[in-house]
DOGUPA-970454 format. One record per residue (C-alpha): residue number from 1; x, y, z; residue in three letters. Coordinates in steps of 0.02 Angstrom, whole numbers, always signed. Layout:
# residues N
- vexse|xx|yy|zz|lolum
- NUM|X|Y|Z|ALA $
...
***
This chain:
# residues 482
- vexse|xx|yy|zz|lolum
- 1|+0|+0|+0|MET $
- 2|+68|+173|-44|GLY $
- 3|+108|+302|+87|LYS $
- 4|-7|+447|+123|ARG $
- 5|+55|+621|+76|ILE $
- 6|+79|+668|+258|GLU $
- 7|+190|+515|+286|ASP $
- 8|+310|+547|+143|LEU $
- 9|+488|+604|+174|SER $
- 10|+547|+764|+92|ARG $
- 11|+647|+664|-35|ARG $
- 12|+495|+555|-74|GLU $
- 13|+387|+710|-92|LEU $
- 14|+506|+785|-220|LEU $
- 15|+503|+620|-316|GLN $
- 16|+312|+621|-315|LEU $
- 17|+313|+799|-378|PHE $
- 18|+435|+747|-513|GLY $
- 19|+575|+866|-471|VAL $
- 20|+754|+839|-420|GLY $
- 21|+890|+941|-338|VAL $
- 22|+1077|+946|-358|GLY $
- 23|+1196|+924|-213|ALA $
- 24|+1193|+1072|-95|ALA $
- 25|+1369|+1100|-36|ILE $
- 26|+1426|+1258|+48|LEU $
- 27|+1385|+1373|+191|ASP $
- 28|+1312|+1542|+137|PRO $
- 29|+1464|+1628|+212|ALA $
- 30|+1572|+1568|+68|VAL $
- 31|+1454|+1614|-74|TRP $
- 32|+1543|+1733|-195|PRO $
- 33|+1530|+1918|-158|ARG $
- 34|+1595|+1991|-320|ASN $
- 35|+1626|+1948|-501|VAL $
- 36|+1769|+2022|-602|GLN $
- 37|+1809|+2033|-786|ALA $
- 38|+1963|+1943|-849|GLN $
- 39|+2096|+2036|-947|SER $
- 40|+2022|+2008|-1120|LYS $
- 41|+1881|+2124|-1173|LYS $
- 42|+1727|+2025|-1227|ILE $
- 43|+1568|+2089|-1306|THR $
- 44|+1433|+1956|-1288|PRO $
- 45|+1327|+1923|-1443|ARG $
- 46|+1156|+1932|-1360|GLY $
- 47|+1074|+1848|-1510|THR $
- 48|+958|+1735|-1409|ALA $
- 49|+837|+1758|-1267|ARG $
- 50|+832|+1572|-1225|ASN $
- 51|+937|+1415|-1242|VAL $
- 52|+882|+1232|-1248|ILE $
- 53|+1028|+1115|-1220|PHE $
- 54|+990|+934|-1268|ILE $
- 55|+1109|+812|-1184|GLN $
- 56|+1112|+665|-1306|ASN $
- 57|+1165|+535|-1177|CYS $
- 58|+1274|+390|-1229|GLY $
- 59|+1375|+481|-1362|ALA $
- 60|+1281|+446|-1524|MET $
- 61|+1397|+389|-1663|SER $
- 62|+1443|+536|-1775|GLN $
- 63|+1495|+415|-1912|ASN $
- 64|+1316|+365|-1949|GLU $
- 65|+1235|+531|-1906|THR $
- 66|+1310|+705|-1898|TRP $
- 67|+1474|+670|-1989|ASP $
- 68|+1429|+527|-2105|PHE $
- 69|+1574|+426|-2171|LYS $
- 70|+1546|+272|-2278|GLU $
- 71|+1665|+129|-2236|THR $
- 72|+1668|-59|-2256|LYS $
- 73|+1563|-72|-2097|TRP $
- 74|+1425|+48|-2151|THR $
- 75|+1252|-29|-2168|ALA $
- 76|+1186|-30|-2346|LYS $
- 77|+1009|+26|-2305|ASP $
- 78|+1044|+201|-2237|LEU $
- 79|+974|+293|-2390|ASP $
- 80|+1096|+439|-2389|ILE $
- 81|+1028|+611|-2437|GLN $
- 82|+1115|+779|-2462|LYS $
- 83|+1065|+921|-2347|VAL $
- 84|+1202|+1030|-2421|ASN $
- 85|+1371|+1000|-2502|SER $
- 86|+1453|+962|-2334|ASP $
- 87|+1309|+878|-2242|PHE $
- 88|+1251|+704|-2291|LEU $
- 89|+1117|+620|-2188|ILE $
- 90|+1030|+451|-2179|SER $
- 91|+844|+459|-2216|LYS $
- 92|+826|+286|-2139|THR $
- 93|+889|+350|-1972|LEU $
- 94|+821|+528|-1990|PHE $
- 95|+658|+505|-2086|PRO $
- 96|+602|+682|-2039|GLN $
- 97|+769|+769|-2064|TYR $
- 98|+695|+900|-2181|GLU $
- 99|+604|+978|-2032|ARG $
- 100|+766|+1027|-1943|TRP $
- 101|+926|+985|-2040|ALA $
- 102|+920|+1132|-2164|PRO $
- 103|+915|+1250|-2013|LYS $
- 104|+1062|+1168|-1924|ALA $
- 105|+1245|+1213|-1909|ALA $
- 106|+1373|+1080|-1858|LEU $
- 107|+1538|+1088|-1765|VAL $
- 108|+1629|+928|-1817|ARG $
- 109|+1799|+947|-1737|THR $
- 110|+1757|+957|-1551|LEU $
- 111|+1890|+875|-1443|TRP $
- 112|+1864|+786|-1276|GLU $
- 113|+1999|+728|-1157|ASN $
- 114|+1888|+622|-1045|SER $
- 115|+1824|+458|-1117|LEU $
- 116|+1715|+406|-969|VAL $
- 117|+1528|+442|-976|HIS $
- 118|+1517|+517|-801|PHE $
- 119|+1660|+640|-825|THR $
- 120|+1607|+677|-1004|GLY $
- 121|+1431|+721|-945|MET $
- 122|+1504|+819|-799|TYR $
- 123|+1609|+920|-923|HIS $
- 124|+1448|+960|-1018|SER $
- 125|+1354|+1015|-861|GLN $
- 126|+1495|+1111|-779|ALA $
- 127|+1569|+1184|-938|GLY $
- 128|+1741|+1128|-877|ARG $
- 129|+1837|+967|-854|ALA $
- 130|+1808|+863|-699|PHE $
- 131|+1925|+908|-555|ASN $
- 132|+1890|+813|-392|PRO $
- 133|+1989|+940|-290|ALA $
- 134|+1860|+1077|-318|ILE $
- 135|+1705|+978|-365|ILE $
- 136|+1602|+1042|-218|ARG $
- 137|+1621|+1225|-268|GLU $
- 138|+1595|+1212|-456|VAL $
- 139|+1417|+1255|-512|PRO $
- 140|+1324|+1190|-664|ALA $
- 141|+1346|+1318|-801|PHE $
- 142|+1156|+1330|-805|GLY $
- 143|+1170|+1395|-627|SER $
- 144|+1292|+1528|-687|VAL $
- 145|+1165|+1576|-821|VAL $
- 146|+1031|+1592|-685|ALA $
- 147|+1150|+1693|-576|TYR $
- 148|+1190|+1814|-717|GLU $
- 149|+1010|+1834|-779|LEU $
- 150|+937|+1860|-606|GLU $
- 151|+937|+2048|-635|LYS $
- 152|+822|+2026|-786|GLU $
- 153|+686|+1933|-692|ARG $
- 154|+514|+2015|-678|LYS $
- 155|+403|+2017|-523|PRO $
- 156|+284|+1899|-615|SER $
- 157|+420|+1768|-644|ASP $
- 158|+384|+1615|-538|THR $
- 159|+480|+1481|-635|PHE $
- 160|+668|+1469|-601|PRO $
- 161|+782|+1539|-735|THR $
- 162|+867|+1369|-753|PHE $
- 163|+760|+1212|-771|MET $
- 164|+803|+1037|-831|SER $
- 165|+711|+880|-880|VAL $
- 166|+763|+701|-836|ASP $
- 167|+937|+744|-773|LEU $
- 168|+894|+633|-624|TRP $
- 169|+913|+477|-733|ASN $
- 170|+1083|+511|-814|THR $
- 171|+1254|+442|-771|ARG $
- 172|+1300|+613|-702|CYS $
- 173|+1142|+687|-623|PRO $
- 174|+1124|+868|-566|GLN $
- 175|+1284|+941|-498|ILE $
- 176|+1194|+1085|-413|GLY $
- 177|+1237|+1268|-387|SER $
- 178|+1409|+1241|-310|GLY $
- 179|+1469|+1398|-224|MET $
- 180|+1323|+1500|-293|LEU $
- 181|+1165|+1524|-188|PRO $
- 182|+1049|+1371|-189|PRO $
- 183|+908|+1458|-282|LYS $
- 184|+1015|+1445|-439|PHE $
- 185|+1032|+1256|-429|ALA $
- 186|+903|+1220|-564|GLY $
- 187|+738|+1128|-550|LEU $
- 188|+736|+955|-631|ASP $
- 189|+571|+884|-694|LEU $
- 190|+540|+697|-709|ASN $
- 191|+440|+648|-864|THR $
- 192|+392|+481|-788|SER $
- 193|+294|+563|-645|THR $
- 194|+261|+748|-669|VAL $
- 195|+125|+732|-802|PHE $
- 196|+27|+596|-713|ASP $
- 197|+39|+682|-544|SER $
- 198|+0|+860|-593|PHE $
- 199|-60|+878|-773|ALA $
- 200|-241|+838|-735|GLY $
- 201|-281|+823|-920|THR $
- 202|-385|+666|-901|ASP $
- 203|-482|+573|-766|ALA $
- 204|-340|+454|-727|LYS $
- 205|-213|+592|-701|ALA $
- 206|-325|+713|-605|GLU $
- 207|-265|+744|-427|VAL $
- 208|-405|+803|-314|ASP $
- 209|-395|+973|-231|LEU $
- 210|-376|+903|-55|ALA $
- 211|-220|+803|-100|ARG $
- 212|-147|+952|-194|ARG $
- 213|-174|+1057|-39|TRP $
- 214|-84|+927|+67|GLU $
- 215|+61|+932|-54|VAL $
- 216|+68|+1121|-47|LEU $
- 217|+68|+1118|+142|ASN $
- 218|+209|+991|+144|ARG $
- 219|+309|+1092|+18|ILE $
- 220|+298|+1245|+131|SER $
- 221|+382|+1152|+275|GLU $
- 222|+563|+1189|+226|ALA $
- 223|+659|+1178|+389|SER $
- 224|+831|+1245|+437|PRO $
- 225|+973|+1122|+436|SER $
- 226|+1029|+1044|+598|GLY $
- 227|+1079|+881|+678|SER $
- 228|+900|+819|+680|GLY $
- 229|+863|+866|+501|ASP $
- 230|+865|+716|+384|PRO $
- 231|+921|+831|+244|LEU $
- 232|+1077|+883|+338|GLY $
- 233|+1175|+1017|+246|GLY $
- 234|+1057|+1007|+97|LYS $
- 235|+915|+1095|+188|ALA $
- 236|+949|+1265|+109|ASP $
- 237|+946|+1196|-68|GLU $
- 238|+792|+1092|-33|TYR $
- 239|+714|+1247|+43|GLY $
- 240|+745|+1342|-117|ALA $
- 241|+664|+1200|-215|HIS $
- 242|+513|+1201|-101|TYR $
- 243|+491|+1387|-130|GLN $
- 244|+500|+1366|-319|TYR $
- 245|+386|+1214|-313|ALA $
- 246|+257|+1309|-210|PHE $
- 247|+262|+1460|-327|LYS $
- 248|+249|+1350|-482|ILE $
- 249|+102|+1250|-416|LEU $
- 250|+10|+1410|-371|MET $
- 251|+42|+1483|-544|ASP $
- 252|-93|+1434|-672|PRO $
- 253|+41|+1438|-807|ARG $
- 254|+114|+1276|-738|PHE $
- 255|-49|+1183|-771|LYS $
- 256|-44|+1249|-950|LYS $
- 257|+137|+1190|-969|VAL $
- 258|+77|+1013|-932|LEU $
- 259|-75|+1026|-1046|ASN $
- 260|-11|+920|-1190|VAL $
- 261|-133|+851|-1319|THR $
- 262|-137|+674|-1386|ASP $
- 263|-96|+743|-1558|GLU $
- 264|+60|+827|-1489|GLU $
- 265|+114|+669|-1398|ARG $
- 266|+99|+571|-1560|GLN $
- 267|+189|+703|-1663|ARG $
- 268|+335|+706|-1540|TYR $
- 269|+344|+515|-1537|GLY $
- 270|+287|+488|-1358|VAL $
- 271|+168|+349|-1411|ASP $
- 272|+314|+245|-1479|LYS $
- 273|+438|+283|-1341|ASP $
- 274|+468|+135|-1224|LYS $
- 275|+593|+225|-1113|GLY $
- 276|+570|+271|-931|THR $
- 277|+611|+449|-984|CYS $
- 278|+507|+507|-1131|LYS $
- 279|+609|+619|-1245|LEU $
- 280|+455|+685|-1334|GLY $
- 281|+378|+738|-1169|LEU $
- 282|+542|+820|-1119|ALA $
- 283|+544|+922|-1280|MET $
- 284|+361|+971|-1255|LEU $
- 285|+400|+1028|-1078|LEU $
- 286|+546|+1133|-1141|ALA $
- 287|+437|+1211|-1275|ARG $
- 288|+293|+1249|-1158|ASN $
- 289|+401|+1313|-1015|ILE $
- 290|+489|+1439|-1126|LEU $
- 291|+326|+1489|-1210|ALA $
- 292|+244|+1520|-1041|SER $
- 293|+361|+1669|-1014|ASP $
- 294|+361|+1632|-827|ALA $
- 295|+546|+1663|-796|GLY $
- 296|+639|+1514|-869|THR $
- 297|+772|+1557|-998|ARG $
- 298|+887|+1404|-998|PHE $
- 299|+818|+1228|-1022|MET $
- 300|+924|+1071|-1007|TRP $
- 301|+845|+916|-1085|VAL $
- 302|+926|+747|-1053|SER $
- 303|+894|+611|-1182|ASN $
- 304|+910|+484|-1041|ALA $
- 305|+794|+343|-1102|TYR $
- 306|+814|+207|-967|ASN $
- 307|+961|+285|-877|GLY $
- 308|+1137|+214|-858|ASN $
- 309|+1250|+289|-994|ASN $
- 310|+1108|+322|-1116|GLY $
- 311|+1026|+234|-1261|ALA $
- 312|+1166|+275|-1386|ALA $
- 313|+1308|+188|-1292|ASP $
- 314|+1326|+67|-1437|ASN $
- 315|+1481|-38|-1401|HIS $
- 316|+1389|-192|-1465|ASP $
- 317|+1282|-222|-1620|GLN $
- 318|+1256|-41|-1668|ILE $
- 319|+1154|-101|-1818|TYR $
- 320|+1077|-245|-1720|GLY $
- 321|+900|-297|-1760|ARG $
- 322|+787|-436|-1698|GLY $
- 323|+880|-556|-1586|ALA $
- 324|+1040|-454|-1606|LEU $
- 325|+961|-288|-1554|ALA $
- 326|+1029|-207|-1394|PRO $
- 327|+906|-207|-1250|ARG $
- 328|+880|-137|-1075|GLY $
- 329|+974|+29|-1063|PHE $
- 330|+1017|+29|-1248|LEU $
- 331|+935|+47|-1417|LEU $
- 332|+1001|-1|-1589|PRO $
- 333|+1038|+149|-1697|ILE $
- 334|+884|+107|-1803|TYR $
- 335|+778|+151|-1650|ASP $
- 336|+880|+281|-1553|SER $
- 337|+907|+401|-1699|VAL $
- 338|+727|+407|-1766|PRO $
- 339|+669|+434|-1586|ARG $
- 340|+778|+591|-1576|LEU $
- 341|+736|+643|-1754|ASP $
- 342|+549|+646|-1723|ARG $
- 343|+564|+743|-1559|ALA $
- 344|+691|+871|-1619|ILE $
- 345|+600|+893|-1786|GLY $
- 346|+436|+931|-1698|SER $
- 347|+520|+1049|-1576|LEU $
- 348|+609|+1150|-1711|ILE $
- 349|+453|+1155|-1819|GLU $
- 350|+346|+1218|-1674|ASP $
- 351|+473|+1348|-1617|LEU $
- 352|+484|+1415|-1795|SER $
- 353|+295|+1444|-1796|LYS $
- 354|+276|+1518|-1621|MET $
- 355|+290|+1707|-1598|PRO $
- 356|+441|+1773|-1505|GLY $
- 357|+450|+1916|-1381|LYS $
- 358|+507|+2042|-1511|GLU $
- 359|+390|+2092|-1654|PRO $
- 360|+423|+1994|-1812|GLY $
- 361|+530|+1861|-1727|LYS $
- 362|+488|+1680|-1693|THR $
- 363|+532|+1577|-1540|MET $
- 364|+666|+1491|-1644|LEU $
- 365|+741|+1659|-1690|ASP $
- 366|+757|+1693|-1504|GLU $
- 367|+806|+1519|-1445|THR $
- 368|+969|+1428|-1480|MET $
- 369|+947|+1239|-1477|VAL $
- 370|+1104|+1134|-1448|VAL $
- 371|+1122|+945|-1465|ILE $
- 372|+1277|+899|-1364|GLY $
- 373|+1373|+738|-1330|HIS $
- 374|+1500|+672|-1205|GLU $
- 375|+1623|+625|-1343|PHE $
- 376|+1622|+533|-1509|GLY $
- 377|+1630|+354|-1572|ARG $
- 378|+1777|+263|-1652|THR $
- 379|+1788|+266|-1842|PRO $
- 380|+1820|+78|-1843|ASP $
- 381|+1701|-55|-1779|MET $
- 382|+1756|-165|-1634|ASN $
- 383|+1742|-355|-1632|LEU $
- 384|+1563|-342|-1567|ASN $
- 385|+1507|-236|-1715|PHE $
- 386|+1495|-79|-1609|GLY $
- 387|+1593|+81|-1589|ARG $
- 388|+1694|+128|-1435|ASP $
- 389|+1729|+296|-1352|HIS $
- 390|+1825|+423|-1456|TRP $
- 391|+1890|+595|-1409|GLY $
- 392|+1994|+662|-1556|PRO $
- 393|+1842|+731|-1649|ALA $
- 394|+1654|+728|-1628|TYR $
- 395|+1505|+832|-1683|THR $
- 396|+1378|+942|-1594|ASP $
- 397|+1227|+1025|-1676|VAL $
- 398|+1166|+1206|-1662|PHE $
- 399|+1001|+1279|-1722|ILE $
- 400|+917|+1450|-1700|GLY $
- 401|+958|+1597|-1588|GLY $
- 402|+1066|+1686|-1717|GLY $
- 403|+1156|+1530|-1781|VAL $
- 404|+1182|+1535|-1970|LYS $
- 405|+1096|+1384|-2049|PRO $
- 406|+1205|+1271|-2155|GLY $
- 407|+1371|+1312|-2072|ARG $
- 408|+1485|+1159|-2061|ILE $
- 409|+1633|+1198|-1950|ILE $
- 410|+1785|+1085|-1966|GLY $
- 411|+1828|+932|-2070|LYS $
- 412|+1879|+758|-2016|THR $
- 413|+1963|+609|-2093|GLU $
- 414|+1993|+443|-2009|GLY $
- 415|+1904|+510|-1854|GLY $
- 416|+2028|+653|-1832|LYS $
- 417|+2023|+838|-1872|SER $
- 418|+2109|+888|-2033|ILE $
- 419|+2040|+1066|-2027|ASP $
- 420|+1981|+1135|-1859|HIS $
- 421|+1868|+1258|-1949|GLY $
- 422|+1914|+1411|-1847|TRP $
- 423|+2059|+1528|-1816|GLY $
- 424|+2148|+1435|-1677|TYR $
- 425|+2276|+1295|-1680|LYS $
- 426|+2182|+1208|-1538|GLN $
- 427|+2020|+1115|-1574|GLN $
- 428|+1858|+1182|-1501|PRO $
- 429|+1799|+1100|-1339|MET $
- 430|+1648|+1094|-1225|LYS $
- 431|+1721|+1247|-1140|ASP $
- 432|+1693|+1343|-1301|HIS $
- 433|+1516|+1276|-1319|LEU $
- 434|+1484|+1342|-1143|THR $
- 435|+1558|+1512|-1189|ALA $
- 436|+1444|+1513|-1342|THR $
- 437|+1290|+1485|-1233|VAL $
- 438|+1344|+1626|-1118|TYR $
- 439|+1378|+1741|-1264|SER $
- 440|+1211|+1718|-1354|VAL $
- 441|+1121|+1753|-1190|LEU $
- 442|+1218|+1915|-1171|GLY $
- 443|+1335|+1852|-1034|ILE $
- 444|+1519|+1900|-1033|ASP $
- 445|+1607|+1732|-1029|TYR $
- 446|+1773|+1814|-983|SER $
- 447|+1712|+1849|-805|LYS $
- 448|+1785|+1766|-653|LYS $
- 449|+1744|+1746|-468|ILE $
- 450|+1904|+1773|-369|PRO $
- 451|+1847|+1733|-191|ASN $
- 452|+1808|+1548|-201|THR $
- 453|+1820|+1423|-58|PRO $
- 454|+1974|+1342|-135|SER $
- 455|+2060|+1507|-168|GLY $
- 456|+2069|+1469|-355|ARG $
- 457|+1978|+1597|-461|ALA $
- 458|+1825|+1525|-547|TYR $
- 459|+1830|+1577|-730|GLU $
- 460|+1667|+1570|-827|TYR $
- 461|+1771|+1497|-969|GLN $
- 462|+1937|+1422|-915|GLN $
- 463|+2097|+1449|-1012|THR $
- 464|+2219|+1338|-916|ALA $
- 465|+2127|+1206|-813|PRO $
- 466|+2215|+1089|-692|LEU $
- 467|+2233|+918|-772|GLY $
- 468|+2178|+980|-941|GLY $
- 469|+2258|+1055|-1096|PRO $
- 470|+2398|+1179|-1071|ALA $
- 471|+2294|+1316|-1151|TYR $
- 472|+2113|+1339|-1203|ILE $
- 473|+2077|+1493|-1310|PRO $
- 474|+1958|+1615|-1225|LEU $
- 475|+1823|+1624|-1357|THR $
- 476|+1651|+1571|-1410|ASP $
- 477|+1626|+1478|-1575|ILE $
- 478|+1614|+1634|-1684|GLU $
- 479|+1600|+1537|-1846|GLU $
- 480|+1423|+1484|-1801|LEU $
- 481|+1364|+1663|-1821|PHE $
- 482|+1468|+1752|-1954|VAL $
***
């Protein structure tokens, strides 16, 4: 028998609500008191009002998708089409590519030092390489976005600036706000529970008013931390989540965010998605949350499927079908790619039709959509007919928010960069993707916080990280825009 609302623990209550929280870590006394510019003068682009970052968990093979290369291992049924002279794509894997691919720009020569899913995903979230010595003070870069955009919030904004979907079920879940105040931690929605618990769009999902009131009363109980508090040092961050949860539930715009029609579910592929985490629902949430204009500006969507490393971690039988098809946490590429194609195609199509904040602009004009990966996949197949982890070159995708459609940055051969595609001898990295997100949102990525708990200045975009490359150019990926 299930527990009554009043008997649930705080953690269980958050799970029922469908939200998660990153690790709260530091006493308020050590939160940063000032932010300084670095030596280089930066003028942020400010071409986007919003960003949707899609974490394509598992590191989808670029060889079959974003940087197609035909080899002796390539399946013969991929039906290759030309998007432009430098972008070939499989219609078998991307049957709806015409809805999004002509609007896309690709960076094909990204380099990643870490070849472990956890640290690769951490690098994506933090915008910097994993460093265990300072892990407790480093915020998610979405938290930095929220910190910087706090001054632009309106009194009517009840949704947090930074929200995510299904980060709870990834190899590296939420890393939290680090040394920044807890309210910037980001609110994570769970597609497996949040619609059924709070959408109320049909008789089965409707939650009666009395139970909602019980939930609201429980949410308002945020208590200070102490020896008797089961949350321990996390009380402040949970308290911030309770406040946001309370405000969101009291805001009628949240009910509208969850009001998704059967036609929309089908168009986004939810009806065919067997995963615990529904990518189509995650994309619909991102669309509706930004369209609600309730305060959220940065959305992180995790393509988590059934958790673990992600559905695209295809070390075995990447083309497997029938009895040879991967199962459990994984999908064969014939299933994982069309699943993404349908969801991203519907999202881009809808954003391009929805009005933006400025007259004459669409939501897509004002929203940069990024499809990012931990790393790439080997150009050669292994003995199990799969592809292993690969760092020398991989591809991320950028659409909207001032990005020039059709730009293909960098060239590869044999899985390595033969032309980085920009004006630096170093290859672009996740750090530069992070700087690009900051820049389009009007944030100076050259800033730094000098008074950190460790004593090491926290740079919004690092140039010489411990344990990383000797030098990382301080720049966004300019070639996406000019």
